[in-house]
C-alpha positions as CSV (number, residue, x, y, z in Angstrom):
1,M,0.2,-0.2,0.0
2,K,1.2,3.2,-0.7
3,T,1.6,5.9,1.3
4,L,1.4,10.0,0.8
5,V,1.7,12.0,4.3
6,I,1.0,16.0,3.7
7,G,2.8,17.8,6.1
8,L,1.2,21.4,7.5
9,D,3.4,22.8,9.9
10,G,1.6,24.5,12.8
11,A,-1.8,23.6,11.2
12,T,-4.2,23.3,14.6
13,L,-7.5,22.2,14.6
14,D,-8.5,25.5,16.8
15,L,-8.3,27.4,13.8
16,L,-9.0,25.1,11.0
17,G,-11.7,23.3,12.8
18,P,-14.4,25.8,12.7
19,W,-13.4,26.5,8.7
20,I,-13.6,23.1,7.9
21,E,-17.3,22.4,9.9
22,A,-18.8,25.7,8.3
23,G,-17.4,23.8,4.8
24,E,-14.7,26.4,3.7
25,L,-11.9,24.0,3.4
26,P,-13.9,21.1,1.2
27,N,-10.9,18.7,0.9
28,L,-10.1,18.4,4.4
29,Q,-13.7,18.0,5.3
30,R,-13.6,15.4,3.1
31,L,-11.1,13.6,4.6
32,M,-12.3,13.5,8.0
33,R,-15.7,12.8,7.6
34,Q,-14.3,9.3,5.5
35,G,-11.5,9.0,8.0
36,A,-10.1,9.3,11.8
37,W,-8.8,12.0,12.6
38,G,-7.9,14.1,16.0
39,R,-5.8,16.7,17.7
40,L,-1.3,15.5,17.2
41,R,0.5,15.4,20.5
42,T,3.8,16.3,19.7
43,T,6.9,17.1,21.7
44,M,8.3,19.2,24.1
45,P,9.2,21.9,23.6
46,P,6.5,21.9,20.4
47,I,9.1,23.4,18.1
48,S,10.2,22.3,14.5
49,A,13.3,21.4,14.7
50,S,12.4,18.6,17.5
51,S,9.0,17.5,16.3
52,W,10.0,16.8,12.8
53,N,12.9,14.9,14.2
54,S,10.7,12.8,16.0
55,F,8.0,12.5,13.1
56,V,10.7,10.9,11.0
57,T,12.0,8.7,13.4
58,G,9.5,7.2,15.9
59,V,12.0,8.5,19.1
60,N,12.2,11.0,21.6
61,P,14.8,14.0,21.6
62,G,16.7,11.8,24.5
63,K,17.1,9.5,21.5
64,H,17.6,11.3,18.2
65,G,19.1,14.4,20.2
66,V,17.4,17.3,19.1
67,V,15.4,19.9,21.2
68,D,16.0,23.0,19.5
69,F,17.2,24.5,16.4
70,V,20.1,25.7,18.5
71,Y,22.5,23.9,21.2
72,P,25.2,25.2,23.6
73,N,28.1,23.1,22.1
74,A,29.4,20.3,24.2
75,D,33.0,21.6,23.6
76,N,32.2,25.6,24.4
77,Y,29.2,28.0,24.6
78,K,28.8,28.7,21.0
79,V,25.5,28.7,20.2
80,T,25.6,25.8,17.7
81,L,23.0,25.5,15.1
82,I,21.7,21.7,14.1
83,D,21.8,20.4,10.9
84,S,20.4,16.5,9.2
85,R,24.0,15.5,11.1
86,T,22.9,16.4,14.2
87,R,20.0,13.5,14.5
88,Q,21.2,10.7,16.2
89,T,18.8,8.1,15.2
90,Q,17.8,6.3,11.4
91,A,14.9,7.3,9.9
92,L,12.2,6.1,8.2
93,W,13.3,5.8,5.1
94,T,15.8,3.9,6.0
95,W,13.7,1.3,7.0
96,L,11.8,1.7,3.9
97,N,15.0,1.6,1.7
98,E,15.8,-1.7,3.6
99,A,12.6,-3.4,2.9
100,G,13.1,-2.6,-0.6
101,Y,10.3,0.2,-0.9
102,R,11.2,3.3,-2.3
103,V,11.0,7.2,-0.9
104,G,10.2,10.7,-2.3
105,L,10.5,13.6,0.9
106,L,9.6,17.2,-0.2
107,G,10.4,19.9,1.9
108,I,10.9,18.1,5.9
109,P,12.5,21.1,7.7
110,T,16.5,20.0,9.4
111,C,16.9,17.7,6.2
112,Y,19.8,19.4,5.3
113,P,22.2,18.2,4.0
114,T,20.7,15.7,2.3
115,E,21.3,12.0,2.8
116,P,21.1,9.0,-0.1
117,V,17.9,7.7,-0.6
118,D,15.5,5.2,-3.0
119,S,14.3,7.3,-4.5
120,F,14.5,11.2,-3.6
121,M,15.2,13.8,-1.1
122,I,14.7,17.3,-1.3
123,S,16.0,19.8,1.6
124,G,12.9,22.3,2.9
125,F,13.6,25.0,5.7
126,L,16.7,25.4,7.0
127,A,18.7,24.7,3.8
128,P,20.9,27.6,3.5
129,G,19.9,28.5,0.3
130,P,19.3,28.1,-3.7
131,D,23.1,27.8,-4.3
132,S,23.7,24.8,-1.9
133,E,23.4,21.0,-2.1
134,W,19.7,20.7,-1.4
135,A,18.8,17.6,-3.4
136,Y,19.1,14.0,-3.9
137,P,20.0,13.0,-6.0
138,P,21.7,16.5,-6.9
139,E,21.3,16.2,-10.7
140,L,17.5,16.7,-9.5
141,K,17.8,20.4,-8.5
142,Q,18.3,21.4,-12.0
143,E,15.0,19.2,-13.3
144,L,12.8,20.5,-10.7
145,R,14.5,24.6,-12.0
146,A,13.7,23.0,-15.6
147,E,10.3,22.1,-14.7
148,L,9.5,25.2,-12.6
149,G,11.0,28.2,-13.2
150,E,12.7,28.8,-9.5
151,F,12.2,26.2,-7.2
152,L,11.4,27.8,-3.7
153,L,13.0,26.5,-0.7
154,A,11.2,28.5,1.6
155,P,8.8,31.4,1.5
156,N,9.9,34.3,1.0
157,E,9.7,36.7,4.0
158,R,10.4,40.4,2.4
159,Y,7.4,41.7,3.4
160,R,7.0,39.9,7.4
161,S,6.6,42.0,10.1
162,T,5.1,45.3,7.7
163,R,2.4,46.8,6.7
164,W,1.9,44.8,4.1
165,L,-0.1,41.7,4.8
166,D,-1.4,41.6,1.1
167,R,1.5,40.8,0.0
168,F,3.2,38.4,2.4
169,L,-0.3,36.6,2.0
170,A,0.6,36.4,-2.0
171,D,4.1,35.7,-1.6
172,L,3.1,32.9,1.1
173,T,0.1,31.8,-1.7
174,A,3.3,31.9,-4.5
175,S,5.1,29.5,-2.2
176,V,2.3,26.9,-1.5
177,E,1.7,27.1,-5.2
178,N,5.2,26.2,-6.2
179,R,5.7,23.3,-3.5
180,T,2.1,22.1,-5.1
181,Q,3.9,22.1,-8.9
182,A,7.3,20.6,-7.2
183,A,5.0,17.8,-5.2
184,L,2.7,17.1,-8.7
185,Y,6.3,16.3,-11.1
186,L,7.5,14.1,-8.8
187,M,4.9,12.4,-7.9
188,N,4.3,11.7,-11.5
189,H,8.0,11.2,-13.2
190,K,9.5,10.0,-10.0
191,P,9.0,6.3,-8.4
192,W,7.9,6.4,-4.3
193,D,5.6,4.0,-2.5
194,L,6.0,6.5,0.3
195,F,5.8,10.4,-0.6
196,V,6.2,13.0,2.2
197,V,5.1,16.7,1.1
198,V,5.5,19.5,4.1
199,Y,4.3,22.9,3.5
200,W,5.9,25.5,5.8
201,D,3.7,28.5,4.6
202,T,1.0,27.1,7.1
203,D,3.2,28.4,10.5
204,M,4.3,31.6,8.9
205,V,1.2,32.6,8.4
206,Q,0.0,32.0,11.7
207,H,2.9,33.8,13.6
208,E,2.0,36.6,11.5
209,T,-1.7,36.6,11.8
210,W,-3.4,35.3,14.5
211,R,-4.6,38.7,16.5
212,F,-6.5,38.9,13.5
213,L,-8.6,36.2,14.5
214,D,-8.9,36.0,17.8
215,P,-10.5,38.6,19.4
216,T,-9.2,37.6,22.2
217,H,-5.8,38.5,21.6
218,P,-4.1,42.0,23.8
219,R,-3.4,43.3,19.6
220,Y,-7.1,42.3,18.0
221,D,-7.9,45.6,15.9
222,P,-11.8,44.6,14.9
223,I,-11.4,47.0,12.1
224,Q,-7.7,45.2,10.6
225,A,-9.7,42.1,10.9
226,A,-12.3,42.7,9.1
227,V,-10.0,44.0,6.4
228,Y,-7.3,41.4,6.3
229,R,-9.4,37.7,7.6
230,D,-10.9,36.9,4.0
231,Q,-7.7,37.3,2.5
232,I,-6.3,34.8,5.5
233,L,-9.0,32.4,5.0
234,E,-8.4,32.5,1.0
235,F,-4.6,32.0,1.7
236,H,-6.2,28.4,3.8
237,R,-8.6,28.0,0.8
238,K,-5.3,27.6,-1.0
239,V,-3.9,25.5,0.6
240,D,-6.8,23.2,0.9
241,A,-7.5,22.9,-2.9
242,D,-4.2,22.4,-3.3
243,I,-4.3,19.0,-1.1
244,G,-7.3,18.6,-3.6
245,R,-4.6,18.6,-6.1
246,L,-2.6,15.9,-4.5
247,L,-5.2,13.7,-3.9
248,A,-6.2,13.5,-7.7
249,A,-3.1,12.0,-7.8
250,V,-2.6,9.1,-6.3
251,D,-4.5,5.6,-6.5
252,S,-7.8,5.1,-4.2
253,D,-5.8,2.2,-2.3
254,T,-3.1,5.1,-0.8
255,L,-2.9,5.6,2.8
256,V,-3.2,9.6,3.1
257,I,-2.2,11.1,6.4
258,V,-2.5,15.0,6.8
259,M,-0.7,16.0,9.9
260,S,1.2,19.3,11.2
261,D,4.9,18.9,13.6
262,H,2.5,20.9,16.8
263,G,-0.7,23.7,16.9
264,F,-0.6,27.0,17.5
265,G,-2.2,29.8,20.2
266,P,-1.8,33.6,20.5
267,V,1.4,34.8,21.9
268,H,1.5,38.8,23.2
269,S,4.7,39.0,25.9
270,F,8.8,38.1,25.4
271,F,10.0,36.3,28.5
272,L,13.6,37.5,29.3
273,T,15.0,34.1,30.4
274,N,18.4,34.7,31.3
275,N,17.2,38.6,32.5
276,W,15.7,36.4,35.3
277,L,18.8,33.8,36.0
278,A,21.0,36.9,36.4
279,S,18.7,38.9,39.0
280,L,19.0,35.7,40.7
281,G,22.9,36.0,40.5
282,L,22.7,32.4,38.8
283,L,23.9,34.5,35.4
284,Q,26.6,36.0,36.1
285,F,28.7,38.6,33.7
286,K,32.3,39.8,33.1
287,R,34.1,42.7,35.2
288,G,36.0,43.8,32.0
289,P,35.7,47.8,31.2
290,W,33.9,47.0,27.5
291,T,31.2,44.7,29.1
292,A,30.6,47.2,31.7
293,F,30.4,49.7,29.5
294,K,27.9,47.2,27.5
295,R,25.9,46.7,30.5
296,L,25.5,50.4,31.2
297,L,23.5,50.6,27.9
298,F,21.6,47.8,28.4
299,R,20.2,49.7,31.3
300,L,19.4,52.6,29.9
301,G,17.6,50.1,27.3
302,Y,19.9,50.1,24.2
303,T,19.3,46.7,23.3
304,P,18.0,44.9,19.8
305,L,14.2,44.8,20.7
306,R,14.3,48.6,21.0
307,M,16.4,49.1,17.6
308,F,14.0,47.3,15.9
309,R,10.5,48.9,17.6
310,L,13.0,52.1,15.8
311,T,13.6,50.7,12.2
312,K,9.3,49.5,12.2
313,A,8.5,52.7,13.5
314,L,10.8,54.5,11.0
315,G,8.8,52.6,8.3
316,M,12.3,50.9,7.6
317,A,11.2,47.0,8.3
318,R,12.3,45.8,4.8
319,L,15.5,47.6,5.7
320,R,15.9,46.1,8.8
321,T,15.7,42.7,6.9
322,K,18.7,43.4,4.6
323,V,20.7,44.7,7.1
324,R,20.4,41.7,9.2
325,F,21.5,39.2,6.1
326,Q,24.3,41.4,5.4
327,Q,25.4,41.4,8.9
328,K,27.1,38.3,10.9
329,A,25.9,37.9,14.5
330,H,29.5,38.5,16.5
331,L,29.3,42.4,15.1
332,V,25.8,42.6,16.8
333,N,27.2,41.4,19.8
334,R,30.4,43.6,19.7
335,I,28.0,46.6,20.4
336,F,25.0,44.9,22.3
337,L,25.3,42.6,25.9
338,S,25.1,38.7,24.3
339,F,27.0,36.2,26.2
340,D,29.9,36.9,24.6
341,D,30.0,38.9,28.2
342,V,28.9,35.8,30.4
343,D,31.5,34.8,32.9
344,W,31.3,31.2,32.5
345,T,33.4,30.4,35.8
346,R,31.4,32.4,37.6
347,T,28.2,31.2,36.5
348,K,25.2,28.3,37.3
349,A,22.3,28.6,34.8
350,F,21.6,29.7,31.3
351,S,19.3,29.7,28.8
352,I,19.3,28.8,24.7
353,G,16.0,28.5,23.5
354,S,12.3,30.2,23.0
355,F,10.7,28.2,25.3
356,G,12.2,28.8,28.5
357,Q,15.2,25.8,27.8
358,I,17.4,26.3,31.2
359,Y,20.7,24.4,31.0
360,V,23.2,23.9,34.2
361,N,26.8,24.8,34.0
362,L,27.6,21.3,35.1
363,A,30.6,20.7,36.6
364,G,32.4,17.5,34.0
365,V,29.9,18.2,31.1
366,R,30.6,22.3,30.2
367,P,34.2,23.4,30.0
368,Q,33.9,26.0,32.6
369,G,31.2,24.3,35.3
370,I,31.1,24.8,38.2
371,V,28.0,22.9,39.8
372,Q,28.4,19.7,40.7
373,P,26.7,17.0,39.8
374,G,24.5,15.1,43.0
375,T,23.1,17.0,45.6
376,E,23.9,20.5,44.2
377,Y,23.1,20.2,41.0
378,E,19.1,18.9,42.1
379,E,19.3,21.8,44.9
380,L,20.0,24.4,41.9
381,R,17.3,22.7,39.9
382,E,14.8,22.5,42.6
383,R,15.3,26.8,43.6
384,I,15.1,27.5,39.5
385,I,11.4,25.6,39.8
386,R,11.1,26.8,43.0
387,E,11.8,31.1,41.6
388,A,9.9,30.4,38.6
389,L,6.6,29.4,39.7
390,A,6.8,32.8,42.6
391,L,7.5,34.7,39.3
392,R,4.9,37.6,38.3
393,D,4.1,39.3,35.1
394,P,5.9,42.7,37.1
395,R,2.7,44.2,34.9
396,T,-0.4,42.9,36.1
397,G,0.7,41.0,39.1
398,E,-0.7,37.1,37.6
399,P,1.4,34.3,37.9
400,L,4.3,34.3,35.1
401,I,4.7,30.2,35.0
402,E,2.8,27.6,35.3
403,R,4.8,24.6,35.0
404,V,8.7,23.6,35.0
405,Y,9.8,20.4,33.6
406,R,12.9,18.5,34.6
407,R,14.4,16.4,31.2
408,E,13.9,13.0,32.9
409,E,10.1,13.7,33.0
410,L,10.3,14.6,28.8
411,Y,13.0,12.7,28.0
412,S,14.1,9.3,28.2
413,G,17.5,8.1,25.6
414,P,21.2,8.4,25.7
415,Y,21.1,11.8,24.5
416,L,19.3,12.8,27.9
417,S,22.8,14.7,28.6
418,R,21.8,16.5,25.5
419,T,18.8,18.4,26.5
420,P,18.0,20.9,28.8
421,D,18.0,20.7,32.4
422,L,14.9,22.3,32.8
423,I,12.5,23.9,30.6
424,V,10.2,26.4,32.5
425,Q,6.9,26.7,30.8
426,P,4.8,30.1,30.9
427,R,1.0,30.3,32.2
428,G,-1.1,29.7,28.9
429,W,1.8,29.3,26.7
430,E,1.3,33.0,25.5
431,Y,5.0,34.5,26.8
432,M,7.7,33.5,24.5
433,A,11.3,33.6,25.6
434,F,13.1,36.0,23.9
435,G,15.8,34.1,21.5
436,H,18.5,32.1,22.0
437,A,21.2,34.3,22.8
438,D,21.0,38.0,23.0
439,F,19.9,40.2,25.8
440,G,17.2,41.2,23.4
441,S,15.4,43.9,26.4
442,N,16.7,44.9,29.4
443,K,13.3,43.9,31.2
444,L,12.2,40.7,32.2
445,V,8.9,40.9,30.6
446,E,8.2,42.9,27.2
447,S,5.2,43.2,24.7
448,I,5.7,41.3,21.7
449,V,6.6,43.3,18.5
450,G,6.2,41.4,15.6
451,L,4.4,37.6,16.1
452,S,0.9,37.7,17.7
453,G,0.8,34.0,17.6
454,H,3.1,31.3,18.3
455,H,3.9,27.3,18.8
456,R,1.0,25.0,21.1
457,P,1.5,20.9,21.8
458,D,-1.0,19.4,20.4
459,G,-0.9,19.4,16.0
460,M,-3.5,17.7,14.3
461,L,-3.8,14.7,12.5
462,I,-5.9,13.0,9.5
463,L,-5.7,9.1,8.3
464,S,-7.8,8.3,5.1
465,G,-7.7,5.4,2.9
466,P,-7.8,1.7,2.3
467,G,-9.2,-0.2,6.0
468,V,-9.7,3.1,7.8
469,K,-13.0,4.0,9.7
470,A,-14.8,6.4,8.7
471,G,-15.4,9.2,11.4
472,V,-13.5,8.4,14.3
473,R,-12.1,10.1,16.8
474,L,-8.6,10.0,17.6
475,E,-8.1,10.8,21.2
476,K,-4.6,10.2,22.6
477,A,-2.1,9.9,19.3
478,S,1.0,11.0,19.3
479,I,3.7,12.6,16.2
480,L,5.8,9.6,17.7
481,D,3.0,6.9,16.4
482,L,3.1,8.2,12.6
483,V,6.6,6.3,11.7
484,P,5.2,3.5,13.9
485,T,1.9,3.2,12.1
486,I,3.2,4.1,8.7
487,L,5.5,1.1,8.6
488,H,3.2,-1.4,10.3
489,S,0.6,-0.6,7.8
490,M,3.8,-1.2,5.0
491,G,4.1,-4.3,5.9
492,V,7.4,-3.8,7.7
493,A,8.8,-4.6,11.2
494,V,8.8,-1.8,13.8
495,P,12.4,-1.6,15.5
496,Q,11.5,-2.2,19.4
497,E,13.5,0.9,20.5
498,L,11.1,3.4,18.9
499,D,8.5,5.4,21.5
500,G,5.4,5.1,19.2
501,R,2.6,2.6,18.8
502,V,0.9,1.7,15.9
503,L,-2.7,3.7,15.6
504,T,-4.7,0.6,15.2
505,E,-7.9,2.1,16.6
506,A,-7.8,4.4,13.1
507,F,-8.3,1.6,11.2
508,E,-11.3,-1.0,10.5
509,D,-11.3,-4.3,12.6
510,G,-10.8,-6.6,9.1
511,A,-8.1,-4.0,7.8
512,A,-4.5,-5.8,7.1
513,V,-3.0,-2.8,9.6
514,Q,-5.3,-4.6,12.0
515,R,-2.5,-7.5,11.8
516,S,0.0,-8.2,15.3
517,V,2.6,-5.9,15.1
518,L,6.0,-7.4,13.9
519,L,8.7,-6.1,16.4
520,S,12.3,-5.9,14.8
521,Q,15.1,-5.5,17.1
522,A,17.0,-2.9,14.6
523,N,19.8,-0.6,15.4
524,V,18.1,2.6,15.9
525,Y,21.2,4.7,16.3
526,R,23.2,6.1,13.4
527,E,27.0,5.5,13.1
528,R,28.9,8.6,13.5
529,G,32.5,9.9,12.7
530,S,31.9,10.9,9.2
531,I,30.1,14.0,10.5
532,S,31.3,17.8,9.5
533,D,29.8,21.0,10.3
534,L,28.0,23.4,8.3
535,S,30.3,25.8,6.5
536,D,30.5,28.8,8.3
537,E,28.9,30.9,5.2
538,E,25.8,28.3,5.6
539,M,26.2,29.0,9.4
540,A,25.8,32.3,8.8
541,Q,22.5,31.8,6.3
542,V,20.6,29.4,8.1
543,Q,21.3,31.7,11.2
544,D,20.0,34.8,9.4
545,K,16.7,32.9,8.4
546,L,16.2,31.5,12.1
547,R,16.4,35.4,13.5
548,G,14.0,36.6,11.0
549,W,11.4,33.8,11.0
550,G,11.8,34.4,14.9
551,Y,13.4,31.1,16.3
552,A,16.7,33.5,17.2
553,G,17.2,36.9,18.7
């Protein structure tokens, strides 16, 4: 049985559900009526870097080793970008290829550099740029360009966070069309048993437009909402129509899976996690004169966020984007307070990530670690948890933190030590940790600029096709369950090391999927040793993209 997976990055039933019910998105409506559907629980934190890696592997971040787009380098405190080689485990396509099946992969995030597969792999988000080697086999790059005229690795962000929302939506619509044309060409001209296509645009549109769709959002403006709501709906109609075009290209005996890597909801404020850790004395700065001068500027309010607001107020957001793409991060760090100014010999904890990930500067693990394993480590974590739960939003007096997770509550596996020691979950998910390394504002809490929507743990899942029960509501599906389900439905043994399960409740009693699950003892981990880092130029290109799309400071 062939399998078609359509990934809608960030899609949520909270937004799409009412439109589907009203018949505005008829192809998704038909798939739901004909198949099984429900919310899809993702990884913690709910960010594409970890969730897509869990989707393709069927294991948690403690096994595949990816929690965010960036992580603190084990040899120093440099904020390091992930790529496909950061993933420590085999992926779905490996087991299918070994079983004689061919795979076609288009646009799965974090799949750069590509790896050899039977039959093809096209990178998506995190590919450095159009001149990089984003296709396997390599000749497919020119073939796609010859067919399409241009292949878009990612949507154009030139009008993001500007007053030209209509132009931004037009660029996203063009990106969807380009991705669909590529998918249809590959589906019709290349061999495949599993085809996966991912649309990143659905994530970007929600980041920018949630405030127009949610009357409860602090920045909701009913006049603007009336102007833009139909345009936003029209974009989603385009996505739905293109899903229909993909469905028309497959046979009726194809298993169709529509899924997202995480959900979405409102976000209104930044939480400056490193500012908070510094206020507790857990993060310390160097004592030199230049750092002292930068701290003075910081206290006076000369921060990256203030500069962003200034360029936006002056109508220079597009100029800001151009400047950002020409700069290296270290040039910004020379002017503004940054991790370059941290005294690691006196720092006990620091944060890297947009979901409150906190790392302990542990002796024997970090190069200048000062916290001793055992009692001191546990006491420090207890203190951070206690202080976090006592935090209040200084603007309202309301609790700021809803829950704090220890790493072992979320993850398991041989790469547990790569994961954050703690993850601080803000109240209602309505606060976003600022960036990945820099001290973007001198406040504890700051109103967000640009973004109005951010990630939530519950994405969406629809299964339709032969043997799938019609109208079944899936209640406890996890993103970890998709690899076991796909392997089992295609008659391939499921590695016992996987963390997910086969979603048997989605299938009829007499369906082939209801047969006993065949488990294998296959080693899920990859052989290491031939891994090389991204070049400095590639690293800069990817970092610029992350900054532009709100995933880095």
